[in-house]
N, C-alpha and C positions, 0 to 999 in steps of 0.2 A: 449304901445301895450297891448292888452288883455293878461292876464295870466290865468293859470289853476291851481286849487288846485289838490292835489294828487288824491283825490276822483274823481274829474271831469276827470282827465286824464285816470283813470282806467275805468270809465263808458263810456267815448267816445270811447276808444279802444274796449271795450266789444261790444258796439252797432255796430261799424263798422265791427268788426270781425264776427258778426252774419249774415251779408249780404254776402251770398255766391257768389254774382255776382260782388262784389267789391274786387279787389286784393290788391291795394295799395292806397285806397282812404281815405276819412276823413268825418268829419261832417261839413256841410256848413251852416253858419248862415247868414241870410239875413233879411232885413226889410219886414214887412208886408206892402203891398201897401196902401198908405194913412195914415200910422200910424208909427211914428218913435219910439214908445215905445213898440211895439210888434214885436217879431221876429219869423221867421219860420226856422226850422231846418230840414235838410235832409242829408241822407247818399249819398255821391257822389263818383264816381270813380276818379275824378280829379277836380282841381279848375277851375273856369271859368277865362277868361282873366281879369286881374286887381285885382283878389282876393289876399288878404294877407294871409300868412300862419303862423299859430301859432302851434308849435310842442313842445310837452313835454312828455317825457317818452314813446315815440312811438305813442302817440295820436296826430292826425292831425286835426286841425280845420281851415277851410277856411272861411275867412270873406269877404263878398260882399263889394265892395269899399265904398259904402255909410255907411255901418255898421262899418267899421274900425274906423272911427273918433268917432262915438258914444260910442264905447266900449274901446276906447284907455286907459282910466283910471279905467277899471273894471277888476275883477277877476271872472272867471266862476267857480261856485261850483255846485256840484250835490249831491242829496240824493236819495237813493233807499228805497222805502217803503217796508213794510212787504209782500205786494202782488207783489213785483217786479217792480212796477211803478217807473219811473225815473222823478225826478223834478230837473230842472236846476234853478239856481239863479245867478244873477249878483250882486256882492258886490264891494264896492269901494276898491281900492288898498291902 
């Protein structure tokens, strides 16, 4: 199952907390249509049916069913640039 680094957990929680319309949601990761190596990320209020939940230190990540298998042996990391831009990276476990 996908794991999160401490930095990724902090960043995910921060991103979700910034969305005033989402009370108990998370970050949802899904595949880009037609490309199994690119992913789309969105803040959502709740998982979709069939989504897997990865939770770490209060951060919630929902994985689209097709994405769960692709990320099974990965760790999600994050970096925040000087300008505040967030970059996510998938690294092998």
